[in-house]
One Martini backbone bead per residue (centre of mass of N, CA, C, O) as a GRO file, in nm:
protein
  438
    1MET     BB    1   0.095   0.038   0.019
    2ILE     BB    2   0.041   0.370  -0.039
    3LYS     BB    3   0.058   0.632   0.179
    4ASP     BB    4   0.101   0.877  -0.072
    5LEU     BB    5  -0.095   0.890  -0.335
    6LEU     BB    6  -0.117   1.196  -0.403
    7THR     BB    7   0.184   1.239  -0.451
    8GLU     BB    8   0.223   1.020  -0.662
    9LEU     BB    9   0.026   1.142  -0.881
   10LYS     BB   10   0.176   1.423  -0.894
   11GLU     BB   11   0.472   1.297  -0.960
   12ARG     BB   12   0.353   1.160  -1.236
   13GLY     BB   13   0.152   1.391  -1.381
   14LEU     BB   14  -0.181   1.358  -1.318
   15ILE     BB   15  -0.235   1.596  -1.143
   16GLU     BB   16  -0.375   1.930  -1.172
   17TYR     BB   17  -0.659   1.953  -1.016
   18THR     BB   18  -0.778   2.132  -0.728
   19ALA     BB   19  -1.003   2.207  -0.463
   20GLU     BB   20  -1.003   2.423  -0.208
   21SER     BB   21  -1.279   2.360  -0.064
   22CYS     BB   22  -1.170   2.021  -0.046
   23GLU     BB   23  -0.887   1.964   0.067
   24ASN     BB   24  -0.941   1.803   0.339
   25ASN     BB   25  -1.106   1.575   0.192
   26LEU     BB   26  -0.878   1.482   0.010
   27LYS     BB   27  -0.680   1.396   0.229
   28ASP     BB   28  -0.882   1.195   0.358
   29PHE     BB   29  -0.924   1.020   0.105
   30PHE     BB   30  -0.590   0.946   0.085
   31SER     BB   31  -0.615   0.800   0.340
   32PRO     BB   32  -0.546   0.482   0.451
   33LYS     BB   33  -0.802   0.514   0.591
   34ASN     BB   34  -1.096   0.357   0.495
   35ARG     BB   35  -1.085   0.304   0.177
   36LYS     BB   36  -1.334   0.082   0.147
   37ASN     BB   37  -1.561   0.335   0.181
   38LYS     BB   38  -1.447   0.515  -0.054
   39GLY     BB   39  -1.599   0.639  -0.324
   40VAL     BB   40  -1.504   0.632  -0.680
   41TYR     BB   41  -1.529   0.827  -0.998
   42THR     BB   42  -1.561   0.804  -1.354
   43GLY     BB   43  -1.606   0.905  -1.692
   44ALA     BB   44  -1.793   0.850  -2.013
   45ASP     BB   45  -1.827   0.927  -2.363
   46PRO     BB   46  -2.041   0.775  -2.610
   47SER     BB   47  -1.912   0.872  -2.911
   48ALA     BB   48  -1.788   0.583  -2.905
   49LYS     BB   49  -1.717   0.232  -2.908
   50SER     BB   50  -1.436   0.354  -2.782
   51LEU     BB   51  -1.170   0.383  -2.616
   52HIS     BB   52  -0.876   0.569  -2.598
   53LEU     BB   53  -0.542   0.643  -2.535
   54GLY     BB   54  -0.610   0.932  -2.428
   55ASN     BB   55  -0.786   0.817  -2.175
   56TYR     BB   56  -0.584   0.653  -2.013
   57ALA     BB   57  -0.460   0.876  -1.817
   58THR     BB   58  -0.726   0.860  -1.653
   59TYR     BB   59  -0.792   0.536  -1.615
   60ILE     BB   60  -0.542   0.449  -1.465
   61VAL     BB   61  -0.640   0.558  -1.186
   62ILE     BB   62  -0.841   0.334  -1.126
   63LYS     BB   63  -0.596   0.124  -1.087
   64TRP     BB   64  -0.477   0.261  -0.849
   65LEU     BB   65  -0.733   0.270  -0.659
   66ALA     BB   66  -0.779  -0.037  -0.661
   67LYS     BB   67  -0.485  -0.127  -0.559
   68GLU     BB   68  -0.556   0.053  -0.281
   69GLY     BB   69  -0.890  -0.038  -0.212
   70TYR     BB   70  -1.089   0.116  -0.377
   71PRO     BB   71  -1.404   0.182  -0.465
   72VAL     BB   72  -1.482   0.155  -0.811
   73TYR     BB   73  -1.627   0.364  -1.064
   74SER     BB   74  -1.831   0.372  -1.372
   75LEU     BB   75  -1.949   0.624  -1.606
   76VAL     BB   76  -2.196   0.627  -1.852
   77GLY     BB   77  -2.340   0.870  -2.091
   78GLY     BB   78  -2.656   0.802  -2.191
   79ILE     BB   79  -2.759   1.103  -2.172
   80THR     BB   80  -2.515   1.302  -2.227
   81GLY     BB   81  -2.471   1.174  -2.523
   82LEU     BB   82  -2.751   1.308  -2.631
   83ILE     BB   83  -2.613   1.599  -2.622
   84GLY     BB   84  -2.326   1.704  -2.560
   85ASP     BB   85  -2.031   1.823  -2.508
   86PRO     BB   86  -1.890   2.112  -2.492
   87ARG     BB   87  -1.680   2.261  -2.709
   88ASP     BB   88  -1.351   2.344  -2.672
   89PRO     BB   89  -1.133   2.564  -2.814
   90ILE     BB   90  -0.870   2.459  -2.687
   91PHE     BB   91  -0.917   2.147  -2.815
   92SER     BB   92  -1.103   2.227  -3.104
   93GLY     BB   93  -1.072   2.512  -3.167
   94SER     BB   94  -1.197   2.820  -3.274
   95ASP     BB   95  -1.443   2.654  -3.435
   96ALA     BB   96  -1.624   2.561  -3.227
   97LYS     BB   97  -1.900   2.347  -3.229
   98GLU     BB   98  -2.188   2.201  -3.218
   99ARG     BB   99  -2.281   1.895  -3.184
  100ASP     BB  100  -2.396   1.645  -3.320
  101LEU     BB  101  -2.645   1.436  -3.323
  102THR     BB  102  -2.692   1.116  -3.200
  103GLU     BB  103  -2.817   0.830  -3.235
  104ILE     BB  104  -2.959   0.641  -3.002
  105LYS     BB  105  -2.864   0.360  -3.093
  106THR     BB  106  -2.571   0.429  -3.087
  107ILE     BB  107  -2.539   0.508  -2.794
  108GLU     BB  108  -2.630   0.243  -2.679
  109GLU     BB  109  -2.400   0.076  -2.810
  110ASN     BB  110  -2.161   0.234  -2.686
  111VAL     BB  111  -2.224   0.176  -2.395
  112LYS     BB  112  -2.183  -0.127  -2.410
  113CYS     BB  113  -1.888  -0.117  -2.500
  114ILE     BB  114  -1.765   0.066  -2.274
  115SER     BB  115  -1.849  -0.114  -2.036
  116LYS     BB  116  -1.683  -0.362  -2.127
  117GLN     BB  117  -1.414  -0.219  -2.100
  118PHE     BB  118  -1.413  -0.148  -1.803
  119LYS     BB  119  -1.435  -0.459  -1.710
  120GLU     BB  120  -1.182  -0.572  -1.889
  121ILE     BB  121  -0.945  -0.349  -1.878
  122LEU     BB  122  -1.000  -0.191  -1.590
  123LYS     BB  123  -1.157  -0.367  -1.373
  124SER     BB  124  -1.465  -0.223  -1.359
  125LYS     BB  125  -1.749  -0.356  -1.237
  126ASN     BB  126  -1.872  -0.066  -1.169
  127VAL     BB  127  -2.136   0.015  -1.383
  128ILE     BB  128  -2.293   0.326  -1.494
  129ASN     BB  129  -2.602   0.463  -1.621
  130ASN     BB  130  -2.733   0.781  -1.636
  131LEU     BB  131  -3.013   0.716  -1.753
  132ASP     BB  132  -3.131   0.610  -1.475
  133PHE     BB  133  -3.168   0.910  -1.349
  134TYR     BB  134  -3.378   1.036  -1.598
  135LYS     BB  135  -3.598   0.855  -1.756
  136ASN     BB  136  -3.829   0.944  -1.500
  137MET     BB  137  -3.796   1.252  -1.538
  138SER     BB  138  -3.939   1.540  -1.521
  139VAL     BB  139  -3.931   1.866  -1.604
  140TRP     BB  140  -4.013   1.974  -1.321
  141GLU     BB  141  -3.796   1.800  -1.171
  142TYR     BB  142  -3.550   1.929  -1.302
  143LEU     BB  143  -3.608   2.230  -1.220
  144ARG     BB  144  -3.631   2.176  -0.904
  145GLU     BB  145  -3.373   2.001  -0.844
  146ILE     BB  146  -3.159   2.143  -1.047
  147GLY     BB  147  -3.220   2.436  -1.161
  148LYS     BB  148  -3.252   2.574  -0.863
  149ARG     BB  149  -2.938   2.521  -0.749
  150ILE     BB  150  -2.837   2.704  -1.009
  151ASN     BB  151  -2.674   2.968  -1.126
  152VAL     BB  152  -2.624   3.112  -1.424
  153ASN     BB  153  -2.353   3.264  -1.351
  154TYR     BB  154  -2.193   3.002  -1.270
  155ILE     BB  155  -2.188   2.888  -1.561
  156LEU     BB  156  -2.080   3.129  -1.723
  157ALA     BB  157  -1.791   3.111  -1.562
  158LYS     BB  158  -1.712   2.885  -1.727
  159ASP     BB  159  -1.474   2.839  -1.945
  160THR     BB  160  -1.615   2.667  -2.164
  161VAL     BB  161  -1.866   2.842  -2.186
  162ALA     BB  162  -1.741   3.128  -2.234
  163ARG     BB  163  -1.583   3.036  -2.502
  164ARG     BB  164  -1.880   2.990  -2.650
  165LEU     BB  165  -2.046   3.264  -2.662
  166GLU     BB  166  -1.949   3.372  -2.932
  167ASN     BB  167  -2.083   3.121  -3.110
  168GLY     BB  168  -2.271   2.977  -2.926
  169ILE     BB  169  -2.520   2.817  -2.693
  170SER     BB  170  -2.722   2.579  -2.610
  171TYR     BB  171  -2.931   2.456  -2.376
  172ALA     BB  172  -2.838   2.169  -2.394
  173GLU     BB  173  -2.534   2.225  -2.340
  174PHE     BB  174  -2.569   2.384  -2.092
  175SER     BB  175  -2.705   2.125  -1.933
  176TYR     BB  176  -2.464   1.937  -1.905
  177ASN     BB  177  -2.339   2.045  -1.649
  178LEU     BB  178  -2.577   1.982  -1.468
  179LEU     BB  179  -2.597   1.670  -1.518
  180GLN     BB  180  -2.303   1.588  -1.424
  181GLY     BB  181  -2.339   1.710  -1.139
  182TRP     BB  182  -2.598   1.525  -1.063
  183ASP     BB  183  -2.462   1.252  -1.075
  184TRP     BB  184  -2.303   1.284  -0.814
  185THR     BB  185  -2.541   1.358  -0.625
  186THR     BB  186  -2.682   1.096  -0.649
  187MET     BB  187  -2.442   0.909  -0.551
  188TYR     BB  188  -2.382   1.028  -0.286
  189PHE     BB  189  -2.666   0.989  -0.148
  190ASP     BB  190  -2.710   0.693  -0.216
  191GLY     BB  191  -2.448   0.581  -0.085
  192MET     BB  192  -2.526   0.682   0.206
  193LYS     BB  193  -2.807   0.491   0.187
  194GLN     BB  194  -2.780   0.227   0.039
  195LYS     BB  195  -2.875   0.195  -0.260
  196LYS     BB  196  -2.906   0.135  -0.587
  197TYR     BB  197  -2.630   0.232  -0.747
  198VAL     BB  198  -2.457   0.239  -0.468
  199LYS     BB  199  -2.258   0.106  -0.185
  200HIS     BB  200  -2.105   0.379  -0.168
  201GLN     BB  201  -1.977   0.664  -0.085
  202MET     BB  202  -1.945   0.921  -0.332
  203VAL     BB  203  -1.672   1.132  -0.253
  204CYS     BB  204  -1.552   1.097  -0.551
  205GLN     BB  205  -1.423   1.284  -0.837
  206PHE     BB  206  -1.276   1.223  -1.168
  207GLY     BB  207  -1.097   1.386  -1.447
  208GLY     BB  208  -1.038   1.555  -1.690
  209GLY     BB  209  -0.950   1.881  -1.744
  210ASP     BB  210  -1.200   1.928  -1.956
  211GLN     BB  211  -1.411   1.840  -1.681
  212TRP     BB  212  -1.385   2.052  -1.434
  213GLY     BB  213  -1.650   2.214  -1.455
  214ASN     BB  214  -1.839   1.959  -1.416
  215ILE     BB  215  -1.719   1.869  -1.137
  216THR     BB  216  -1.769   2.141  -0.969
  217THR     BB  217  -2.076   2.131  -0.987
  218GLY     BB  218  -2.107   1.879  -0.805
  219LEU     BB  219  -1.988   2.009  -0.556
  220GLU     BB  220  -2.198   2.239  -0.538
  221PHE     BB  221  -2.445   2.067  -0.505
  222ILE     BB  222  -2.356   1.910  -0.249
  223ARG     BB  223  -2.316   2.163  -0.063
  224LYS     BB  224  -2.617   2.257  -0.075
  225LYS     BB  225  -2.753   1.993   0.025
  226CYS     BB  226  -2.598   1.978   0.293
  227ASN     BB  227  -2.706   2.235   0.400
  228GLU     BB  228  -3.019   2.160   0.388
  229LEU     BB  229  -2.954   1.902   0.587
  230ASN     BB  230  -2.735   1.942   0.793
  231ILE     BB  231  -2.454   1.804   0.683
  232GLU     BB  232  -2.176   1.654   0.615
  233ASN     BB  233  -1.910   1.732   0.384
  234LYS     BB  234  -1.707   1.490   0.184
  235ALA     BB  235  -1.630   1.605  -0.075
  236CYS     BB  236  -1.412   1.538  -0.370
  237CYS     BB  237  -1.161   1.639  -0.611
  238PHE     BB  238  -1.004   1.582  -0.941
  239GLY     BB  239  -0.766   1.657  -1.202
  240ILE     BB  240  -0.644   1.536  -1.519
  241LYS     BB  241  -0.385   1.563  -1.712
  242LEU     BB  242  -0.351   1.619  -2.019
  243TYR     BB  243  -0.203   1.445  -2.294
  244LEU     BB  244   0.026   1.621  -2.482
  245LYS     BB  245   0.178   1.690  -2.758
  246PRO     BB  246   0.401   1.899  -2.879
  247ASP     BB  247   0.162   2.002  -3.102
  248GLY     BB  248  -0.106   1.995  -2.900
  249THR     BB  249  -0.212   1.717  -2.928
  250LYS     BB  250  -0.368   1.437  -2.857
  251PHE     BB  251  -0.311   1.153  -2.726
  252GLY     BB  252  -0.379   0.900  -2.986
  253LYS     BB  253  -0.358   1.089  -3.210
  254THR     BB  254  -0.383   1.087  -3.562
  255ALA     BB  255  -0.417   1.128  -3.907
  256SER     BB  256  -0.639   0.866  -3.891
  257GLY     BB  257  -0.681   0.900  -3.579
  258ALA     BB  258  -0.745   0.697  -3.334
  259VAL     BB  259  -0.627   0.509  -3.057
  260TRP     BB  260  -0.771   0.221  -2.984
  261LEU     BB  261  -0.869  -0.024  -2.752
  262ASP     BB  262  -0.999  -0.162  -2.980
  263GLU     BB  263  -0.896  -0.435  -3.190
  264LYS     BB  264  -1.111  -0.354  -3.429
  265MET     BB  265  -0.988  -0.056  -3.463
  266THR     BB  266  -0.693  -0.138  -3.340
  267SER     BB  267  -0.439  -0.304  -3.389
  268ASN     BB  268  -0.199  -0.471  -3.216
  269TYR     BB  269   0.033  -0.356  -3.393
  270SER     BB  270  -0.050  -0.049  -3.404
  271PHE     BB  271  -0.058  -0.008  -3.100
  272TYR     BB  272   0.238  -0.081  -3.043
  273GLN     BB  273   0.379   0.106  -3.250
  274TYR     BB  274   0.284   0.376  -3.142
  275LEU     BB  275   0.453   0.347  -2.875
  276PHE     BB  276   0.735   0.273  -3.003
  277ASN     BB  277   0.730   0.564  -3.169
  278GLN     BB  278   0.810   0.733  -2.945
  279PRO     BB  279   0.984   0.975  -2.831
  280ASP     BB  280   1.237   1.020  -2.613
  281ASP     BB  281   1.126   1.280  -2.450
  282ALA     BB  282   0.849   1.108  -2.357
  283ILE     BB  283   0.889   0.830  -2.202
  284LYS     BB  284   0.896   0.892  -1.908
  285SER     BB  285   0.613   1.033  -1.884
  286LEU     BB  286   0.463   0.778  -1.989
  287LEU     BB  287   0.546   0.576  -1.767
  288TYR     BB  288   0.437   0.748  -1.539
  289ARG     BB  289   0.125   0.777  -1.652
  290PHE     BB  290   0.066   0.470  -1.815
  291THR     BB  291   0.184   0.326  -1.551
  292LEU     BB  292   0.261   0.102  -1.248
  293LEU     BB  293   0.540   0.158  -1.232
  294PRO     BB  294   0.787   0.216  -1.045
  295ARG     BB  295   0.991   0.494  -1.042
  296LYS     BB  296   1.249   0.357  -1.001
  297GLU     BB  297   1.225   0.165  -1.244
  298ILE     BB  298   1.203   0.394  -1.452
  299ASP     BB  299   1.474   0.521  -1.395
  300GLU     BB  300   1.645   0.262  -1.478
  301ILE     BB  301   1.544   0.261  -1.767
  302MET     BB  302   1.651   0.543  -1.852
  303LYS     BB  303   1.951   0.500  -1.806
  304LEU     BB  304   1.972   0.279  -2.032
  305HIS     BB  305   1.844   0.449  -2.260
  306GLU     BB  306   2.058   0.687  -2.257
  307LYS     BB  307   2.309   0.511  -2.328
  308GLU     BB  308   2.105   0.346  -2.565
  309PRO     BB  309   1.881   0.470  -2.771
  310PHE     BB  310   1.889   0.272  -3.026
  311LYS     BB  311   1.740   0.035  -2.842
  312ARG     BB  312   1.465   0.130  -2.722
  313ILE     BB  313   1.389   0.061  -2.427
  314GLY     BB  314   1.169   0.246  -2.339
  315GLN     BB  315   0.967   0.181  -2.582
  316ARG     BB  316   0.943  -0.130  -2.512
  317LYS     BB  317   0.815  -0.099  -2.237
  318LEU     BB  318   0.577   0.065  -2.297
  319ALA     BB  319   0.455  -0.131  -2.527
  320TYR     BB  320   0.425  -0.371  -2.349
  321VAL     BB  321   0.270  -0.286  -2.098
  322ILE     BB  322   0.015  -0.163  -2.246
  323THR     BB  323  -0.060  -0.391  -2.425
  324LYS     BB  324  -0.095  -0.604  -2.214
  325ASP     BB  325  -0.316  -0.454  -2.059
  326VAL     BB  326  -0.521  -0.405  -2.299
  327ARG     BB  327  -0.476  -0.700  -2.482
  328GLY     BB  328  -0.304  -0.891  -2.351
  329GLU     BB  329  -0.103  -1.166  -2.416
  330LYS     BB  330  -0.212  -1.225  -2.699
  331GLY     BB  331  -0.189  -0.932  -2.819
  332LEU     BB  332   0.118  -0.908  -2.766
  333LYS     BB  333   0.220  -1.153  -2.927
  334GLU     BB  334   0.107  -1.055  -3.200
  335ALA     BB  335   0.267  -0.794  -3.215
  336LEU     BB  336   0.549  -0.910  -3.198
  337GLU     BB  337   0.530  -1.104  -3.440
  338VAL     BB  338   0.470  -0.897  -3.655
  339SER     BB  339   0.710  -0.713  -3.602
  340ARG     BB  340   0.923  -0.935  -3.675
  341ILE     BB  341   0.838  -0.976  -3.967
  342LEU     BB  342   0.846  -0.693  -4.082
  343PHE     BB  343   1.136  -0.600  -3.968
  344SER     BB  344   1.291  -0.834  -4.130
  345GLY     BB  345   1.193  -0.826  -4.442
  346SER     BB  346   1.045  -1.138  -4.488
  347LEU     BB  347   0.738  -1.176  -4.598
  348GLU     BB  348   0.770  -1.297  -4.895
  349GLU     BB  349   0.909  -1.565  -4.763
  350SER     BB  350   0.673  -1.658  -4.641
  351SER     BB  351   0.407  -1.804  -4.570
  352VAL     BB  352   0.089  -1.794  -4.646
  353ASP     BB  353  -0.035  -1.807  -4.367
  354LEU     BB  354   0.158  -1.575  -4.254
  355GLN     BB  355   0.053  -1.356  -4.449
  356LYS     BB  356  -0.245  -1.363  -4.367
  357LYS     BB  357  -0.191  -1.269  -4.078
  358VAL     BB  358  -0.027  -0.992  -4.146
  359VAL     BB  359  -0.192  -0.817  -4.359
  360ASP     BB  360  -0.394  -0.661  -4.161
  361HIS     BB  361  -0.133  -0.488  -4.031
  362ILE     BB  362  -0.127  -0.331  -4.298
  363PRO     BB  363  -0.193  -0.006  -4.396
  364ASN     BB  364  -0.085  -0.044  -4.693
  365LYS     BB  365  -0.351  -0.041  -4.932
  366VAL     BB  366  -0.461  -0.212  -5.246
  367PHE     BB  367  -0.768  -0.233  -5.415
  368LEU     BB  368  -0.827  -0.457  -5.734
  369LYS     BB  369  -1.101  -0.549  -5.791
  370GLY     BB  370  -1.142  -0.579  -6.162
  371LYS     BB  371  -0.860  -0.531  -6.233
  372LYS     BB  372  -0.573  -0.551  -6.458
  373GLU     BB  373  -0.415  -0.280  -6.376
  374ILE     BB  374  -0.113  -0.103  -6.229
  375GLY     BB  375   0.076   0.165  -6.142
  376ILE     BB  376   0.318   0.272  -5.939
  377ILE     BB  377   0.222   0.552  -5.885
  378ASP     BB  378  -0.064   0.472  -5.785
  379VAL     BB  379   0.020   0.281  -5.556
  380LEU     BB  380   0.168   0.501  -5.382
  381ILE     BB  381  -0.078   0.685  -5.352
  382GLN     BB  382  -0.314   0.489  -5.262
  383SER     BB  383  -0.139   0.389  -4.998
  384ASN     BB  384   0.003   0.665  -4.877
  385ILE     BB  385   0.314   0.699  -4.936
  386CYS     BB  386   0.208   0.922  -5.143
  387LYS     BB  387   0.087   1.249  -5.249
  388SER     BB  388   0.252   1.241  -5.532
  389SER     BB  389   0.399   1.197  -5.820
  390SER     BB  390   0.670   1.337  -5.757
  391GLU     BB  391   0.723   1.162  -5.510
  392ALA     BB  392   0.712   0.891  -5.639
  393ARG     BB  393   0.946   0.936  -5.851
  394LYS     BB  394   1.171   0.987  -5.640
  395LEU     BB  395   1.172   0.711  -5.513
  396ILE     BB  396   1.243   0.547  -5.758
  397GLU     BB  397   1.511   0.708  -5.824
  398GLN     BB  398   1.613   0.607  -5.521
  399LYS     BB  399   1.574   0.296  -5.497
  400ALA     BB  400   1.309   0.228  -5.275
  401ILE     BB  401   1.161   0.014  -5.476
  402LYS     BB  402   1.022  -0.324  -5.426
  403TYR     BB  403   0.987  -0.625  -5.633
  404ASP     BB  404   1.070  -0.946  -5.602
  405ASN     BB  405   1.368  -0.836  -5.512
  406GLN     BB  406   1.331  -0.582  -5.711
  407ILE     BB  407   1.421  -0.290  -5.844
  408ILE     BB  408   1.241  -0.003  -5.924
  409THR     BB  409   1.309   0.218  -6.216
  410ASP     BB  410   1.029   0.242  -6.353
  411ILE     BB  411   0.765   0.478  -6.365
  412LYS     BB  412   0.594   0.269  -6.579
  413TYR     BB  413   0.530   0.056  -6.406
  414VAL     BB  414   0.336  -0.260  -6.427
  415PHE     BB  415   0.066  -0.433  -6.281
  416LYS     BB  416  -0.076  -0.735  -6.291
  417ASN     BB  417  -0.313  -0.963  -6.265
  418SER     BB  418  -0.286  -1.241  -6.010
  419ASN     BB  419  -0.513  -1.324  -5.809
  420LYS     BB  420  -0.354  -1.191  -5.552
  421ILE     BB  421  -0.120  -1.133  -5.305
  422GLU     BB  422   0.095  -0.857  -5.275
  423PHE     BB  423   0.442  -0.719  -5.243
  424ILE     BB  424   0.566  -0.407  -5.153
  425LYS     BB  425   0.880  -0.217  -5.094
  426LYS     BB  426   0.985   0.028  -4.867
  427GLY     BB  427   1.276  -0.030  -4.823
  428VAL     BB  428   1.300  -0.254  -4.542
  429ARG     BB  429   0.984  -0.222  -4.371
  430ILE     BB  430   0.784  -0.124  -4.589
  431TYR     BB  431   0.458  -0.214  -4.682
  432ILE     BB  432   0.266  -0.315  -4.967
  433VAL     BB  433  -0.058  -0.390  -5.070
  434LEU     BB  434  -0.180  -0.621  -5.318
  435ASP     BB  435  -0.545  -0.661  -5.386
  436TRP     BB  436  -0.717  -0.866  -5.635
  437LYS     BB  437  -0.979  -0.967  -5.437
  438LYS     BB  438  -1.083  -0.652  -5.331
   0.00000   0.00000   0.00000
């Protein structure tokens, strides 16, 4: 057991925000005494079928808290997902606009998928859908119970809302803050009475820094209701620092989209390689924030890494630990096997069965079903290896493209329909798949 978990999470670069009004409650929450009775939760927006790697810096805290004996809960926004969290220009760009409404059936499916991930990947068995809190609530009950307790000026002062006023914000998005705040209020008092939704008093909520305004609204709701009931307020909260890459974009986002925790949406190989390809100057921070490895062990890893950075010791450890945690032993083994085959540069010499196994993990593909032929320039562009004809010609002139172990030097080279899968290689390790059957 870690005696000072609060300091541990801060020094690992995870905690960014705490509320001065509940500082003593937060210290009490992180005290080793009675941890088994102090409920804590974080939430997820069901805007997609899967959580992504960028979420993981927040959700790894669930693992820390569970490891230290806290009863942890996960809340999926079955109702708030129908409205959409107001986009903050800080994270979404200056042209942040209101989100398009998602179909109800899509939200319902996403809730199921994310709930399953919480249970399987994050080992968080207590998953709650906030739709249960509101599905039987009438408009007048919403206005009396929720709307009456918060002043409009309080919400307008929230940074996320304030930054949206210039472009306009609908009442629906405006209400998101109230609903997320009331989620915590519902569970705080329900847990105190040992009722339907939770078995422990939900004294603490945490979430990403972009959710801080919503989290503190819950803190305000609980404060007011405790005052009304003349009872002690034990609520506390903290905000997790969003992990941003040097270019300011969210971690886990790539040119082609997010790096998903679901292997059906991001293959085991691609997941592993994304982590393996992180820059040297980011590795220590990523190991601190995305793993449960002791800091002393991470510091030793970094000493070895800095002595021989070309061996990528830090990257290997990062990719190994997180892939194993998210994808399990089987997923890690597959990622390592595919990596070995592709990086050995001998895929075309492997058995047909092995080629079939690996081909799904190669991102650069050209599907040619029904076509009789295709030129090398078109191959390089359609596979996203090159953005233009001039770039493709340059690669060929540099003798960087091989087919059937032969260097292609003719910019007019044409591939004929072979009715099978073929491989073209750029350099030593990058493959392009020509699939004449799809």
